[in-house]
C-alpha positions in Angstrom: -30.6 -0.4 -21.7 -30.9 -2.7 -24.7 -28.0 -4.8 -25.7 -26.8 -3.9 -29.1 -24.3 -6.1 -31.2 -21.6 -5.2 -33.6 -22.7 -6.3 -37.1 -19.0 -7.2 -37.8 -17.5 -8.7 -34.8 -20.8 -9.8 -33.2 -19.6 -8.1 -29.7 -22.0 -6.8 -27.2 -21.9 -2.8 -26.8 -22.7 -0.9 -23.0 -22.8 2.4 -22.1 -20.1 2.6 -19.1 -21.8 4.3 -16.0 -19.4 4.5 -13.3 -15.9 2.9 -11.8 -16.2 0.3 -8.9 -13.6 -0.1 -6.6 -11.3 -2.2 -8.8 -11.0 0.4 -11.3 -13.3 -1.3 -13.8 -15.8 0.4 -15.7 -19.7 -0.7 -14.4 -22.2 -0.6 -17.0 -26.2 -2.5 -16.9 -27.2 -4.9 -19.8 -30.7 -6.1 -19.5 -30.6 -6.1 -15.9 -27.1 -7.4 -15.5 -24.5 -5.3 -13.9 -21.1 -5.8 -16.4 -18.0 -5.1 -15.0 -15.7 -4.0 -17.8 -11.9 -4.2 -17.4 -10.6 -0.6 -19.1 -13.7 1.1 -19.4 -14.3 4.5 -18.6 -17.8 6.4 -17.2 -19.6 8.2 -20.3 -17.9 5.7 -22.6 -19.6 3.4 -25.3 -17.7 0.4 -25.8 -17.6 -3.1 -26.7 -17.0 -5.8 -24.3 -16.0 -9.6 -24.4 -17.2 -11.5 -21.2 -14.7 -14.2 -19.6 -16.9 -14.6 -16.7 -20.8 -15.0 -16.5 -23.0 -15.4 -13.5 -26.8 -15.1 -13.1 -26.6 -11.4 -12.0 -23.3 -10.2 -13.4 -20.1 -10.6 -15.6 -17.0 -9.8 -15.8 -15.5 -8.7 -19.4 -12.6 -6.9 -21.0 -12.8 -4.1 -23.3 -12.8 -4.6 -27.3 -13.2 -1.3 -28.9 -14.0 2.1 -27.5 -17.0 3.8 -29.7 -16.6 7.3 -28.2 -13.7 7.5 -25.8 -14.1 9.7 -22.8 -12.0 13.1 -22.0 -10.3 11.2 -19.0 -9.0 8.8 -21.1 -4.8 8.9 -21.5 -2.5 6.5 -23.7 -0.7 4.3 -20.9 2.7 4.9 -20.6 4.0 1.3 -19.8 4.2 -0.8 -23.0 3.3 -3.5 -20.4 0.2 -2.2 -19.3 -3.0 -4.4 -20.1 -0.9 -7.6 -19.1 1.4 -7.0 -16.4 -1.1 -7.4 -13.4 0.6 -4.4 -11.3 -1.3 -1.5 -12.6 -5.4 -1.4 -13.6 -5.8 2.3 -14.5 -2.7 3.6 -16.7 -5.7 4.6 -18.8 -7.3 7.2 -16.8 -5.7 10.8 -16.0 -3.8 11.2 -12.5 -7.0 13.8 -11.5 -9.3 11.2 -12.8 -7.8 8.4 -11.1 -7.5 10.8 -7.9 -11.3 11.5 -8.0 -12.5 8.1 -8.7 -10.8 6.4 -5.8 -12.4 9.8 -3.6 -15.7 8.7 -4.7 -14.9 5.0 -3.8 -13.9 6.3 0.1 -17.4 8.6 -0.1 -19.2 5.4 -1.2 -18.1 3.1 1.2 -18.7 5.2 4.0 -21.9 6.1 3.1 -23.0 2.6 2.1 -21.1 0.7 4.9 -21.6 3.3 7.4 -24.2 5.6 6.3 -22.0 8.2 7.3 -21.0 11.4 5.3 -17.9 13.5 6.6 -18.1 16.9 8.0 -15.2 17.5 6.0 -13.8 16.0 2.6 -10.2 16.9 2.7 -8.0 17.9 -0.2 -6.1 14.7 -1.7 -2.9 13.6 -1.1 -1.1 13.0 -4.1 2.8 13.2 -5.4 5.0 11.4 -7.4 3.5 10.1 -10.5 5.9 7.8 -12.0 8.9 5.8 -10.1 7.5 6.0 -7.0 7.3 2.4 -6.0 10.3 1.8 -3.4 9.2 -1.6 -2.6 8.1 -4.1 -4.3 8.3 -8.1 -4.8 9.3 -9.4 -8.5 8.8 -12.8 -9.2 11.3 -14.9 -11.4 10.3 -17.8 -13.4 12.0 -20.1 -16.0 10.0 -20.1 -18.7 11.7 -22.0 -22.2 8.9 -21.2 -23.9 9.2 -17.4 -23.5 12.9 -17.0 -24.0 14.2 -18.2 -20.6 13.9 -16.4 -17.5 11.1 -14.0 -16.4 11.4 -11.3 -13.9 8.2 -9.2 -12.9 4.7 -8.8 -11.9 2.2 -11.4 -12.4 -0.2 -11.2 -15.2 -3.6 -9.8 -14.6 -5.6 -12.5 -13.1 -3.0 -15.2 -13.3 -0.3 -16.7 -11.2 1.9 -16.5 -14.3 4.7 -14.1 -14.5 4.7 -11.2 -16.9 7.2 -10.9 -19.8 8.7 -7.3 -19.2 11.9 -5.6 -19.4 11.1 -2.3 -17.3 8.3 -0.8 -15.0 7.0 2.6 -15.2 6.3 3.0 -11.6 9.4 1.7 -10.1 12.3 4.0 -9.6 14.0 4.1 -13.1 17.4 2.9 -11.1 15.2 -0.5 -10.6 13.3 -0.6 -13.9 16.4 -0.5 -15.7 17.7 -3.9 -13.4 14.7 -6.0 -14.6 16.7 -7.3 -18.2 19.8 -7.8 -15.8 18.3 -9.5 -13.2 17.1 -12.0 -16.2 20.8 -12.5 -17.1 22.3 -13.0 -13.5 19.4 -15.7 -12.7 19.8 -17.7 -16.2 24.1 -17.5 -15.3 23.3 -18.8 -11.9 23.1 -22.9 -11.0 19.6 -23.5 -10.2 17.9 -20.7 -12.0 14.2 -22.4 -11.2 14.8 -22.1 -7.4 15.2 -18.7 -7.1 11.7 -17.4 -7.1 12.0 -13.8 -6.3 13.4 -10.7 -5.8 12.0 -8.1 -3.1 13.2 -4.6 -3.5 13.5 -2.1 -0.6 15.0 1.3 -1.6 16.0 3.8 1.1 16.0 7.7 0.9 17.5 10.2 3.4 19.3 13.6 2.8 22.4 11.8 2.2 20.8 10.1 -0.8 19.5 6.6 -1.8 20.1 3.0 -1.1 18.9 0.2 -3.0 18.7 -3.3 -1.2 17.3 -6.4 -2.9 16.7 -10.0 -1.5 17.2 -13.0 -3.3 14.8 -15.7 -2.2 16.9 -18.9 -2.7 14.9 -22.3 -2.1 18.5 -24.1 -2.6 21.9 -23.7 -1.0 23.7 -21.5 -3.2 27.5 -21.9 -4.6 30.3 -20.7 -4.8 30.3 -19.3 -8.2 26.4 -18.4 -7.5 27.7 -15.9 -4.9 30.6 -14.7 -7.0 27.9 -13.5 -9.6 26.0 -11.8 -7.3 29.0 -10.2 -5.8 29.8 -8.8 -9.0 26.5 -7.9 -9.6 26.3 -5.8 -6.7 29.6 -3.5 -7.3 28.3 -3.3 -10.8 25.0 -1.9 -10.2 25.6 0.1 -6.5 23.2 -2.3 -4.6 23.0 -4.6 -1.2 22.4 -7.9 -1.6 20.4 -10.1 1.2 19.9 -13.6 1.2 16.7 -15.3 2.4 17.1 -19.2 2.7 13.6 -19.2 4.2 10.8 -17.2 5.9 11.2 -13.4 5.2 13.1 -13.5 9.3 15.9 -15.4 7.9 16.9 -12.6 5.5 20.9 -11.4 6.0 23.1 -9.4 4.8 25.1 -10.9 2.4 27.3 -8.0 0.2 28.9 -5.7 0.7 29.0 -6.3 4.4 30.2 -3.0 5.2 26.4 -1.6 3.9 24.9 0.9 6.0 21.0 0.2 7.7 18.7 1.1 5.0 16.6 4.3 6.0 14.1 6.9 5.2 13.9 10.6 6.0 11.3 12.7 7.7 13.3 16.3 7.2 10.3 17.8 8.3 10.2 16.2 11.8 14.4 16.0 11.7 14.0 12.0 12.2 16.0 9.4 9.9 14.0 5.8 10.3 16.0 2.3 10.0 14.5 -0.6 8.7 15.4 -4.0 7.4 14.6 -4.9 3.6 11.6 -7.3 4.6 10.1 -4.7 7.2 7.1 -3.1 6.5 6.8 0.3 5.2 5.1 2.2 3.0 5.9 2.0 -0.6 5.7 6.1 -1.6 8.4 7.9 0.2 7.1 11.5 -1.0 3.2 10.9 0.0 4.0 8.9 3.3 5.5 12.0 4.3 2.7 14.1 3.5 0.2 11.8 5.5 2.4 11.9 8.2 2.0 15.8 7.9 -1.8 15.8 8.0 -2.2 13.2 10.5 -0.3 15.4 12.9 -2.2 18.5 11.8 -5.6 16.8 12.6 -4.2 14.7 15.6 -2.8 17.9 16.9 -0.4 16.7 20.0 0.5 18.6 22.6 3.3 18.9 25.2 1.8 16.8 28.1 -0.9 14.5 26.3 -0.5 10.8 26.4 -1.1 9.7 22.8 -1.4 5.8 21.5 -0.3 4.8 18.4 -2.0 1.4 17.4 -0.1 -0.8 14.8 2.3 1.5 15.2 5.2 -0.6 13.5 8.5 0.9 13.5 7.4 4.1 14.3 6.3 5.9 11.5 3.9 7.9 12.9 4.7 7.7 16.8 8.1 9.7 16.4 6.7 12.7 14.3 3.7 12.7 17.4 6.9 12.6 19.8 8.6 15.3 18.2 5.4 17.6 19.4 6.3 17.2 23.1 3.6 14.2 23.3 3.9 11.2 25.5 3.4 8.3 23.0 2.4 4.6 23.8 3.3 2.8 20.7 1.6 -0.7 20.4 2.2 -3.8 17.9 1.6 -7.3 17.2 5.1 -8.0 15.2 7.7 -8.0 18.2 10.6 -7.8 15.6 8.9 -4.2 14.8 8.7 -3.2 18.4 12.1 -3.6 18.7 12.9 -1.4 15.6 10.6 1.2 16.8 12.3 1.4 20.1 16.1 1.7 18.2 14.7 4.2 16.2 13.4 6.8 19.0 16.9 5.9 20.6 18.6 6.9 17.6 16.9 9.9 17.2 16.9 11.1 20.6 13.4 10.3 21.5 13.4 6.9 24.0 12.1 9.4 27.1 8.8 10.6 25.3 8.3 6.7 23.7 7.6 3.2 24.9 6.7 0.6 23.1 5.2 -2.8 23.6 4.0 -6.1 22.4 0.2 -6.7 21.9 -2.4 -8.6 19.7 -5.1 -5.6 18.7 -7.0 -8.0 16.8 -8.0 -10.3 20.0 -9.2 -7.2 22.5 -12.4 -8.1 24.8 -14.7 -5.5 26.4 -12.7 -4.0 29.4 -9.3 -4.7 27.2 -9.0 -1.1 26.4 -8.1 -0.1 29.7 -5.1 -2.2 29.9 -3.5 -1.2 26.8 -2.5 2.2 29.0 -0.6 0.1 31.6 0.3 2.0 34.7 0.5 5.4 33.2 -2.6 7.4 32.6 -5.3 7.0 30.2 -4.9 8.1 27.0 -6.0 11.6 25.6 -6.2 10.9 21.8 -5.1 8.0 19.3 -3.9 7.5 15.9 -4.9 4.1 14.8 -3.0 2.6 11.2 -4.3 -0.8 11.0 -3.8 -3.3 8.1 -6.5 -4.2 5.5 -8.6 -6.2 8.2 -9.2 -2.6 9.7 -9.4 -2.3 13.9 -13.0 -3.8 14.6 -11.9 -5.4 18.0 -10.5 -2.2 18.9 -12.8 0.0 18.2 -15.7 -2.1 19.9 -13.2 -2.1 22.9 -13.3 1.6 23.5 -15.3 2.5 26.3 -18.0 5.1 25.9 -17.1 7.5 28.5 -13.7 8.5 30.0 -11.8 7.5 26.5 -9.7 9.5 23.9 -11.3 12.5 22.9 -9.9 12.4 19.4 -9.4 9.7 17.0 -7.2 9.7 13.5 -7.5 6.8 11.3 -5.3 6.0 8.6 -6.9 3.0 6.3 -5.7 0.9 3.4 -9.4 -0.2 2.8 -12.4 2.0 2.5 -14.4 -1.1 3.2 -13.0 -1.5 6.9 -12.6 1.8 7.3 -16.5 2.6 6.6 -17.1 -0.5 9.1 -15.0 0.8 11.7 -16.7 4.2 11.6 -20.1 3.2 11.5 -19.2 1.8 15.1 -17.3 4.8 16.4 -20.1 7.2 15.4 -23.2 4.8 16.2 -22.0 3.0 19.2 -19.4 5.0 20.8 -20.6 8.6 20.5 -18.0 10.1 18.0 -18.4 12.6 14.9 -16.7 11.8 11.5 -15.1 15.1 11.0 -13.4 14.8 8.2 -11.8 12.3 5.5 -10.1 12.2 2.4 -7.6 9.9 0.2 -3.9 10.0 0.1 -2.9 8.8 -3.7 0.1 6.3 -2.2 -0.2 4.2 -4.9 -0.8 5.9 -8.8 -2.2 4.1 -11.6 -3.9 0.9 -9.2 -7.0 0.9 -7.5 -5.3 0.8 -4.0 -6.7 3.5 -2.2 -5.4 5.0 1.4 -6.9 7.0 3.2 -7.4 9.1 6.9 -10.1 10.2 8.9 -10.9 12.1 12.1 -13.2 11.5 14.9 -14.2 13.8 17.3 -16.3 12.9 20.6 -19.9 14.7 20.6 
């Protein structure tokens, strides 16, 4: 389209055609692609570019001339400055549809694949869902002293904020209190982050906070933390170095963190620095769908690859199947074994440490150990995907069904192409799970069958 200038502000104008995988509006002006933060499909907008390249520009929206019906008023007063959310200006249904398109586009453009069935989206609580978060802390005198929150958009600076709509209300309310607490301590400039972790079981919720400190704390500092914990009903962990150094500080009688999977009569313990899904409700729905798709049966031998602390392993074992969980982290493998024992499933589960990113041809058979070959696989890798694993799968005699849970549509599509085009699987279905509402993050699930 032709570039049109506003007579008053001299800002370029464009028609937004679609959204990209980061939730930005996409327009084309004089043969150049313009990525406009805040723009929605169908809108005519003015924009200001902050990065210009020969073939594309990155820009921010400055004015909307014709608003989309999907545009809503952001709930959070910090939206647009804080980098934690990028899609609060889109209604939740619009967000879900956009994420579904990102998945389908990735499968087609990267893998040349279309699923036989597109699953209905998995969606849950819209606000207050984020049960894990890492809040940065900085002392910035010109902005009023201590800042606690997420980073600003496209910046390493900490946003000025006093609340967060995607955190549980009780955590959001603590942000102003964190600022006062850190300001009162002996070395406020040496306390770079507070990690939040919330457990939720049938008995209620429990909040653990992990304070990263670069200098030893004084006795006065420790007393401030004790009083804060007692006044606000939280548990403090201290972390002097890496995540493995985190230890329970106060109250020392606190019970371990846990989240419940009531549909499977399970309670999963975890430490506040171990990986768990941020959204307990959507995690439960995602597990339910994964188990339905996997259809485990008594007598089957099923591998849960990248098993973590047993999030999928134990629900699979509840079906009567025998589960072999494999994970690269020794600490998570120990936690998975503990969870299996605590839930009476130790005899149906075995867990091993293995690097699934370095598999070579022929290594897949070794994963089964001394037992029979796996009937089915559940794969839940990090963002890098499972490229070496899927390449190592045999053409014959391997699993008949694979359920693949992904946090990156691009790597899922890449691995799906190998499974279908090289390993004789069929992409029977795929769909998204809205694990992170108001962000561009896309969680998805796909099922592959032989033949």
